[in-house]
C-alpha positions in Angstrom: 274.0 52.4 -41.8 273.5 51.8 -44.9 274.2 48.7 -46.3 277.0 48.1 -48.8 277.5 46.4 -51.9 280.7 45.7 -53.3 281.4 45.0 -56.6 283.3 43.6 -59.0 284.1 47.5 -61.1 286.0 45.8 -63.5 282.9 43.8 -64.9 280.3 45.0 -67.2 278.2 42.5 -65.8 278.1 43.7 -62.4 278.6 47.4 -63.5 275.1 47.3 -65.3 273.6 45.6 -61.5 275.1 48.4 -60.1 272.6 51.0 -62.2 270.1 48.2 -61.9 269.8 48.5 -58.3 270.8 52.5 -57.8 267.8 53.2 -60.0 265.4 50.7 -57.7 266.6 52.1 -54.5 265.0 55.9 -54.5 265.2 55.8 -50.5 269.2 54.5 -51.1 269.3 52.5 -49.3 272.7 50.5 -51.0 275.8 52.6 -50.9 278.6 50.9 -53.4 282.5 50.0 -53.4 284.0 48.2 -56.0 286.1 44.8 -54.3 289.4 46.6 -56.4 289.6 49.8 -54.4 290.9 51.5 -52.0 287.4 51.0 -49.7 285.8 47.5 -51.1 289.6 46.4 -50.2 289.9 47.0 -46.2 286.2 46.1 -45.5 287.4 42.1 -47.1 290.0 42.9 -44.3 287.6 44.0 -41.5 285.3 40.9 -42.3 288.1 38.4 -42.8 287.0 38.0 -45.9 289.6 37.0 -48.7 290.5 39.9 -50.7 290.5 37.5 -54.3 287.1 37.0 -53.8 284.8 36.4 -56.9 281.9 37.3 -55.5 279.0 39.8 -55.6 279.4 41.2 -51.6 276.5 42.4 -49.0 277.7 44.1 -45.8 274.1 44.7 -43.8 274.0 45.8 -39.7 277.8 44.2 -39.6 277.0 40.8 -40.7 278.3 39.4 -44.4 276.1 37.8 -47.2 277.9 36.7 -50.6 276.6 34.8 -54.0 273.0 34.7 -54.3 272.3 35.5 -50.9 273.3 38.7 -51.1 271.9 39.4 -54.6 268.1 38.3 -52.9 269.0 40.6 -50.1 269.1 43.6 -51.7 266.2 42.4 -53.5 264.0 42.6 -51.0 265.2 46.5 -50.4 264.8 47.4 -54.7 261.2 49.2 -55.7 258.3 47.1 -57.5 258.0 44.0 -57.9 261.7 43.2 -58.0 261.3 42.3 -53.7 258.8 39.0 -54.7 262.9 37.4 -56.1 263.4 36.9 -52.3 260.4 33.5 -53.1 264.2 32.0 -54.5 265.2 32.2 -50.8 262.6 28.7 -50.9 265.7 27.1 -53.1 268.6 25.6 -51.2 271.1 27.8 -51.1 273.3 24.5 -52.5 271.5 25.6 -55.6 271.3 28.8 -56.2 275.2 29.6 -55.5 275.2 26.8 -58.2 273.9 29.0 -60.5 275.6 31.8 -59.4 278.7 30.7 -59.9 278.3 29.4 -63.5 277.1 33.6 -64.5 280.0 34.5 -61.9 282.5 32.4 -63.9 281.0 33.8 -67.1 280.7 36.9 -66.7 283.6 38.7 -68.7 283.1 36.2 -71.7 279.5 36.9 -71.9 279.0 40.7 -70.4 282.9 41.7 -71.3 285.2 43.8 -68.7 286.6 47.2 -68.4 290.4 48.5 -68.1 289.0 50.1 -64.7 286.4 51.0 -62.7 283.5 53.0 -63.2 283.3 56.7 -62.9 279.9 57.4 -61.4 277.7 60.5 -62.5 278.1 62.9 -60.0 274.0 62.4 -59.5 275.2 59.3 -57.9 278.5 60.2 -56.2 277.4 60.2 -53.3 276.5 56.5 -52.9 280.2 55.2 -53.9 282.8 54.5 -50.8 286.2 55.6 -52.2 
């Protein structure tokens, strides 16, 4: 089973992060679904996650990871030196998630917001769940 990343489909930072991950995931470990979409909402319900969540979410072998834990787990599977970011697991999650929350709470102000979810290019369409 592939790993599934749930992301905020209207957030510019989140959409940029998805593009970043796709370019560094040549083996196609990850599939994507926006939290606002039908599949994203179904996955949130399936895994008993609050649908108002303000987090990047990774579903990996039926386990759900949030915030910095999700982001660092993703980094471990990226090509190049990005996997070395997993060293930040040594920092307590309360500190990592505090930084994560600060960025997440300001992401629209700093990076902007779209009116609707991104439409993936034809090249990457198979990586997105409807």
